[in-house]
N, C-alpha and C positions, 0 to 999 in steps of 0.2 A: 504494500500500500504506500503510495507517495503522498507525503504530507505537504501542506502549503509552504512550509519553510524550505524544503528541498526544491520544490517547484520554483520558488522565488529565487533561490540561489542559482539555479540553472539559467533562469532568464537574465539575472544580473550578469552572470559570466558571459552570456551571449552578447548582451548589449555592450559590455566592455570590449569584447573582441571585435564586434562590428566597428566600434569607434576607433580602436587602434589599427584595424585593417585600413580604414579610410585615411587616417593620419599617415600611415606608412606608405601605402600603395598609391593613393590618389594625390595627397598633398605633399608627399616626400618630406614629411616633417614629424617623425615619430616622437611620442611622449615618453616611451619606455624602452628598455633594452630588449634585444632579441631573446635573452634568457627569460626576462619577466613575461614577455609575450608567450613564449613556449610553455611556461608554467601555467598560464591561464588556460591554454588549449589542453594541457595535460589534466587539469582539474575538471574541465568540462567533459572530456572523454571518459574519465573515471566515473563521473556521476551518470553519464548516459549509458555506460556499460552496466552500472549497478541498477539503474532504473530504466529499462528499455522502453517503457511506455512514454518516456519524455523525449525520445529521439524525434528529430524533425528533419525533413528534407532540406530545410533552409538553415540548419545549424552550421556554424563555421567548421565543425568537424566533418561535414559531408562534402567539402570541396573536392575530395578525391575518394568519394564513397561509392562510386559506380563500379560495376563489374563489366568486363569486356562484352560487347554486343556482336551480333551476327551481321548486322547491317543497319543502315539509317532509314527510318520510315520517312516517306515524303509527306510534307504538310503544305496546305494551301494558305497563302498570305491573305488576310482579310482585306488589306489594302496593297495593291501591287507595289513591289520595290523597283521603281523605275531607275534607269541609268541617266546620267547627266550628259547633256550635249557638250561636246568639247570645242574649245576655241584655242587658237594658237597665236593670236596677235592682238594688239591693243585696239586695232580697228574693229575687230570682231566683238570686243567688249563694248565699244561704242555702239555697234550695230545691235547688240543685245538690248541696250537701253532704248534704242530707236524702236525696236519691236514692242517693248513694254508700253511706250507712249502711243504706239498705233493701236494697241489692244485696249488700253485704258486712257484715252485721250483726256488731257487737262489735269491729270493727277501727277503728284510728285512722288518720288521714290527714295527711300533710304535702303542701304544695303548692309548686310553682314558678310564679311569676308573671312573665311576660315582656311586653314591648311588642308590640302588634299592628301590625306594619308594613303600611301600605297599598300593597301592591305586587303582584307576579306570582309565584305559587307555581311552584317548579321541583323536579325530581328529578335528582340526580347519581349516577352509578354509577362506581365505581373498581374496577379489577382489579389486585391486587398493588400498590396505591398509586398507580396511574396512571388519570387520567380517561379513560373510554372512551365515556361517553354522558351527554348532558344533555337533558332534555325538559321541556315545560310540563305543567301539571296536566291540561289538556284537560277531559274530562268526569269525571275522577276515575279512570277505568279505562284510558283511552287518551289520549295527548297527542301533541304534535308534537315530533319529534326536532330540537333546535336547538343541537347540540353546538358547531358552529363559532361561533355568536353568543355562547354562554356563555363560550367560551374567551377572548373579548375583555375579560371583566370581571376585573380584576387581583386582586380578593379571592377569586376562585375558583381554588384551586390546581390546576395541571395535574398536579402530582405531590405527594403528601403529604409533610410534613416528616419523618415517622417511617415506618419500614418497616412496612407493613401487608399481611399476607398475605391471599389470597383476595379475595372480592368484598364490597364494602360499598355500601350505598345510603343517601344522606342527602337530606333535604328542606330547602328554604329558601325565601326570598323575595327576589326581585330588585326593586330600587326605584331611582327617580331622586331625587336630592337636590333640595330646594326651590330652592337657589341655582343648581344645574345646570339645573333646569326653566326658571327665568326666563331664563337665558342662551340655552338652546336656542330658546325662543320669541322672544327678541329677534332672533336670527339668522334665524329663519323669517320674521319680520315684514319684515326687510330684503330677503329674497329673495322676498317676496310669496307665501309659502306659507301654507296654513291653520295656525292656531295649535293646539297641543294644549290640551285642556280642563283637564287637571290632571296632576300628576306620574305618577300610576298609568297613565293612558292613554298618556303619553309613554313610560314604561318598556315597556308591553305592545307598543306600536307598534315600538319599537326592537328588541325581541327577535324580531319577525316580519319584519324586513327581510331580503331575499334576499341582500344583499351584506354579509358580516361586516365588511368594511372601513368601511362606513358606521356599523354598530353600534358599532364601536370608538371612534367619535368622540362617542358619546353618554355623558354622565356617569352611568353605571350602577354600582350597588353591590349588595351582597347581605348577608344574614345567614343562617346555617344554624341551624335550630332543632330538628332531629330526626335521630337515628341510626335509620333505619327498619329496616335489615336488615344482617346480617353472616353470612358463611359460615364463617369460621375464627377471627375475633376474638370473644371472649365479650363480650356487651353488658353494661356496668356495671349494678349493681343499682338505681341511681336515675337519674332524668332529669338532675338537677344534675351527677352524675358523668359522664353522657353528654356534656353540654355541655363539661365540662372536657376530656374525651377528644377531642372535636371540635376544641377550641382547640389542644390539643397537636399534632394532625395538621396544623394550619395553616389551619383554617377560621375565618372571622370569625363570632363568636357575639354575642348580645346581652349587652353588659357590664352592663346594668341588670337582668338576670334575678335574682330574689330568692327565697330559700327562706322560706316562711311556715309557721309551726308550727300555725296554726289559721285558721279562716275570718275571724276578726276582723282578723288581720294582713293577710289577703288584701284585705279591703275598704279598710283604711287605706292600703295601698300603691296600690290603684287610685285612691283619692281624691288621693293625692300627685301622681300623673302626670296626672290630669285637669286639675290646676291649672298644670302646667308643661310640657305637651307641645309648646306653641308654641316653647319654647326650643330644640328639636331642629331639625336641618337636613333632616329627612325627615318625611313624613306618618305620623302614628300615629293610628288611629281607635279604639283601645281597648286592652285588656289581655287576654292569654291566660292562663288559669288551668289548670294541669295537675297531676294527681296525681303525686307525686314517685316513688313506688316502682314499678319496672317490673313486678314480679310482680302488683301490684294492677291496673295498667293492663291486663295480659294477662287477668286474671280478670274485670275489668269489661267488656272487649270493646267491640264497636261495634254500632250499628244499620247498616242498609244505607247510611246517609248520614253519620252522625256518630260519632266515638269517644265512649264514655260517660264516659271519664276526663278529658275536657277540655272547656272552654267558652270562648267569647269574651265579654268584658264590653265593650260598646260605649259610648263616651263620649257625653254629651249633644250632640246635633247643634246647629249654628248655626241661629238662627231669625230670621224677619222677619214683618211684618204687611202684608197686601195684600187685594185684593178679587176675588171670583170673578165674572168676566164671563159665563161660560157653562160648561155641562158637556156634553161630547161623549163618544162611545165610539170606541175603536180596536179593530180586529180583528187579533189577533196571528197568527203563523204556525201556531200550534196550534189556532186557532179561539177562543182566549180573548177574551172581550169585556171590555175594561178601560175603566171610566169615567175621564175625564181632565178636570181643571179648567183652563179657560182663564183666566189671571190678568191683572190689571193689572201691567205690568212692574215688577219690584222687584229691587234689587241685593242679592245674598246670597252670601257666601263666595267672592267673586271673579268671579261671573258674574251676568248679568241673567236672572232667572227669569220665564218667561211661561206655563209649564204646570206642573201637579203631578198625580201619580197619585192617584186616589181608591181604588185597589185593587179593590174589589168593592161590590156592592149592600149587603151587610150593614154594611160599614164606613161607607157614606154614611148609612144609617139610624141606626147607633149614635152617630155624631157629629152627626146631624141637619144635614147639610150641604145648603145650598140655593143656587140661582143668585142672585147678588146679595149673598151673605154677605161680611162682613169676617172674615178668617181669619188664623191664625198658621200660617206654613209653615216647614219646616225641610228641610235636606238630610240624609236618612237615610244614616248612614255618611259624611256630608260629600259625598255624590255625588248621590243621587236625590231631587229635591224631592217633598215630600208635605205634605198638610194635617194639622196636628196638632190644631187646636182652632178652633171657631167662637166669635167674640166676639158673643154673642147680644145684649148690651146695645146694639150698634150697629145692630140690625135696625130697618127702617122700615115693615115690614108689606107690602112689595111683593116680597119674596123668593119665588122659585118652587121647589117641590119637584121632584125629579128622579125619573123612572121609567126602568128599564132597558127597552130595546126587546125585543119578542117575536119580531121577525124581524131577521135580520142586515142591517145597513145597506149591506153590500157586495153580497151575492148574493141576499138575500131568503129564505134557508132559515131553519128554526126555530132560535131560541136556546133552549137547554135548560140546566138546572142539575141535575146528578145528586145523589143522596142523599149527605149528608155532605161536599158540596163547596161552597166559597164562591164559586167562579168559574163564571160562565155562559159557554156556548160555542156558537158556530155549528157545526152538525153537517153542513153541506153539503160534500160531497166535492169539489165543483167551485168552491168559493168562491175568487175571484181573490186575496183577501188571504192565503189559505193555499196557493194552487196550487203555487208553486215548491217549498215544503217538502214538499207531498204527492207531487209528481212525484219529488223526490229520494228520499223514503222508498220509493215504489213501485219505483224502479229499483235500489235498493241490493242488494248481494250476497245478503243474507239474505232478501230479498223476491223480486222478479222477475228480479234479476241481469241488468240491461241494461248491459253493460260499455261504457264510453265516453260514457254520458249523465251528464256531470258538471255541477256547479253553474253554470259559466259558459255552457255550452250551453243548459241549462234556462232560464237568465235570458234569453238571446236568443230562444228559442222562445216564451216567454210575452210578453216585452216587444214583440216584433214581431207578435204576434197570430196566430201559427201554431197555438198550443195553448191551448184554453180549459178543458180538463179532461183527465184521464188518458187517456180513450179516444181523444183526438185524436192521441196518439202513434202509434196504429196506422193513421192516415190520412196520415202524412208520406211524402213521396217523395224521390227522389234530387235533384230540382231544388231542393226546399226546403232540404235540408241543404247542398247545394253553394253556396247563396246566403249561408250564414252564415260568420262570421269563422273562420279557421283550420280550415275543413272542405273538404278536397280530395275528389276522386271516390272514392279508395280508402277513406278513413276514413268517408265517407258510406255507402258500400256495406256496410262492416263493421258500422256502427251499425244500418242497416236490417235486416241479418241478425240482429243481437242482439235487436232489437225483435220480429221475426217469431218467433224462437226462444222468446221469453218467453211466448208464447201457450200453451205447453204445460208450464209449470212445475207442480210438484206442488201439490196442492190446499192444503196447509198454508201454502205460500209465498204463494199468492193471498190467503188469509184475512189473513195478516200484512200483505201489501202494501196492503190496503184502508185501513189506518190507523185501525181501530176503536179508540177510546180504551180503555185498560187491556188490550188484547189484544196481548201481546208474542209473541215467537217460540215460547215454551213454550205459551202459551195457544192459539196458532193450531194447534199440533200436537195439543193435547187436543181442540179442536173438530173437527179433521180426523179424529181417531180415532172421534168420536161421530156425525158427520154425513157423508152421502155426496155432498152437493152444496150449492151456495150457495142454491138454491131451498129445500131442506129446512131449512137453517140459518136462512133469512130468516123462516120461519113458526113457529119454535119459541117457546114461551112462557117468560117469565122464570123461573117456578118450576121448569120442566124443566131449564133451564140451571143453576140453582142446585143441582140434584140431582147434577150432574156434579162429582166431586172436583176441587178446585183452581179451580173457577169460583165466585167469591164473588158476593154480591148486587150490588155496585157494577159489576162486570164484566158480569154478566147484564143489568142495566138498560141499560148502555151499548150492548151488542149489539142488544137489542130496539129501542132508540131509533134506532140507525143504520139498521136495515132498515125502520123505519116512515117515515123521511124520504123524501118524494117525489123529491127531487133525487138522492138516493143510489140509489133504485130506477131512475131514468132512466139514471144512469151505468152501473149493472150491466147493464141491458138493452142499452146501446150496446156495452159490452165483449163481451157474448155475441154480438151480431150481427157484430162485427168479428173473431170467431174465438177469443177468449180462453176456454180450457177451464175450466169451473167445476164439474167433478165429480172424483171420486176414481178412476174406472174406468181411466183411462189410466196410472195409476201402476203400477210393478212391484210384485209381491207382497211385502208387508212381511214376511211370514213367511219367505220365502226370503232376503230381505235380512238379516234379523236373525241368520242363522247364518253369514254369510260371514266375519266376524272373531271368531267366538265364542272367548272366553278370551284374546284377544290384548290386551296392554297397550301403550299409546302414551304417550310424553312429548313435548310440544311445547316448544321452547326457541328464543329469538331472535324477531326481527320477521318475521312472515309477510307476503308481498306480495299474494297472491291469495286468501287466506282471512282472516277474523278468527279469533282464537284460539277463540272460542266456536263458530264455524261448523265449524272443523276438528274440535273435540271432539265436536260434535253428529253429524258424519258418521260418526266412529268408533263412537259409541254406537248410532246407528241400524243399523249393520251388525253389531251384537252385540259389539263390542269395548269397551274401557274406557280412558278418558283419565285418567292419573294425574299428580301434580305432581312426584314425586321419582324420580330415576334410581336403580335398584337392579338386582340380577341377575335379578329377576323381570319386568323390563320386556322386551318383545319388540322394540319399535322406538322409536328416538329420531328425531323429525323436527326438522330444524334450519332456521331462517331466518337472517336477517342478525344479526350479533353474538350468536351462541348462548351464549357465556359458559361458566361452570364446569360446567353440566350436560353440555355437549358433551364437555368434557375428561374428565369422569368416565365418560361412555358409552364413550369410546375406551379408557380404562383397563380397563373391564369387558369389552371386546370385544363390545359390543352391536351389533345391526344399526342403522346410521345411514342415514336417508333425507333427501335434500334435499326442499324443498317440491315441486319438479317431479316427483321420483320418487314422493313420496307421492300426488300428484294422479294420476299415471299408474297407480299400483297400485290406487287406489280405482276409477278408470274401468275398469280391467281386470276387477275383481271384479264391477262392475255389469253389464258386457257379458256 
């Protein structure tokens, strides 16, 4: 039995340790010696061991309390983590302000300018002041849940220093110090392990370790730069006040953030740091410029990729002079054909450079880059080498012009360049350079939904020569799967069943699964609504496609080119012969489907395991229902996944019908049957 005195003692110890953590790790101004700090931790550990009921996930003793995991679950960000638009000149900073005035005419702007840390973006969620989830940026909409690893970073509070009610979400950057990076690489060198290329790579690799105890040994730190969302605490009116609020709560924020009253002050402050960034013990590759007033940020809004109220000003990269020995092309996983310069080895920014990207054909022509040229190269953002300029005065007349190939050097399919695009692409569906990515796309849930066909298995199938195109999946047998690593008879039979089932997926899913450029899930549904079969779709003209609402000229051109390519025709013919259904007639009547959930409203909250959030919403909408964001008395069902949060609590208070993900799946299957 735990008495009140013991409970009080434990809480007092925790509060003391939280305080001294903040003084040591955030303020760099400790009040006590390391020995005294260790004694506090020791006392707390002993009490928690003696009274297990007092243990807490947010206790300072749980910084490295996690056990190794098998993998990281994917979570959906409630608010997308957008990337910043980059600028490289003062003129572009001035143009940024010009855009602001065009969007909000007659208004004045103040700016907050912060250091742009070269690290890994993270999101942290707190419920009533306690850390409940931490995740990576991922693709901006979905990231990896890495809470256990983030808990090992002492500057990330497990519990906020002030009482904060409700749910808040903050965004930040995890980085490794320069001194810590050198130390880690020295240790790896002694152990004969591969060295990290730079501090950012070291930080990213440390966060993706499956054992948080190993992560805890890496010198990681972080800055929090944004209060992204709050359910019960009113967000302050300016970004600078938000930073002050974050600091009050115990977060480490950029002490160099500065309020600038006009764009001239912004430029001057950027110049100041361009000249002294090397004085810092962490990598800074530029400055972030943000509109200070939150109401203006809200009204300026965002594009699908970038907020309109902020930009990143990148510092001038480090440069060196070398010679181009040859120009080759690489075929990326999406079919992009990228010209690459092979260089005479030259040392730049800590590494020996032998290659540099030339981006695309237009860039080569604009800079008049030739084989044999002497060139100036730089590390863009201090990471990716690229050719900046040709030194034409050193030409000898023997330099050769470069031409992009008309056929893919890997598979021989046509290389095409769509209207308004700078990048040329191989459009062969069976191109080995793209094959693994194409199979993964074909098998994903929103496409042909072949459960169990993951990246590692795809890699084995391709590398061992069992699969040369998507159609080969339907030729695989039990003995093939059983010969692969970690594939027993039961799992092999299950996967074969999934592959066989995929032959009869809805027509729209097949269209999406083919990976036609610019045809996403929504576009595939539109095409399915307008065409009855792949044969009919393959014969349609560009102008007829453009006449369909939401199908633009670029998408139409991409569809026509896809079906003209002989290798794609061969693939479709193989799929058809192997039994993949390519028409709409096997699908259930859409008219009947659309009435099954008519008028019903659904809210999805928490991390779903068997559906993406978009897929779940799409199912509801196809059955006549509506997926909404907020919980209210007008909602019929609240579907909960892992860590459902405040929406779940509100649903319980309102007495709404609450379904687990499994119950939702069973309900939907029951309706369809």
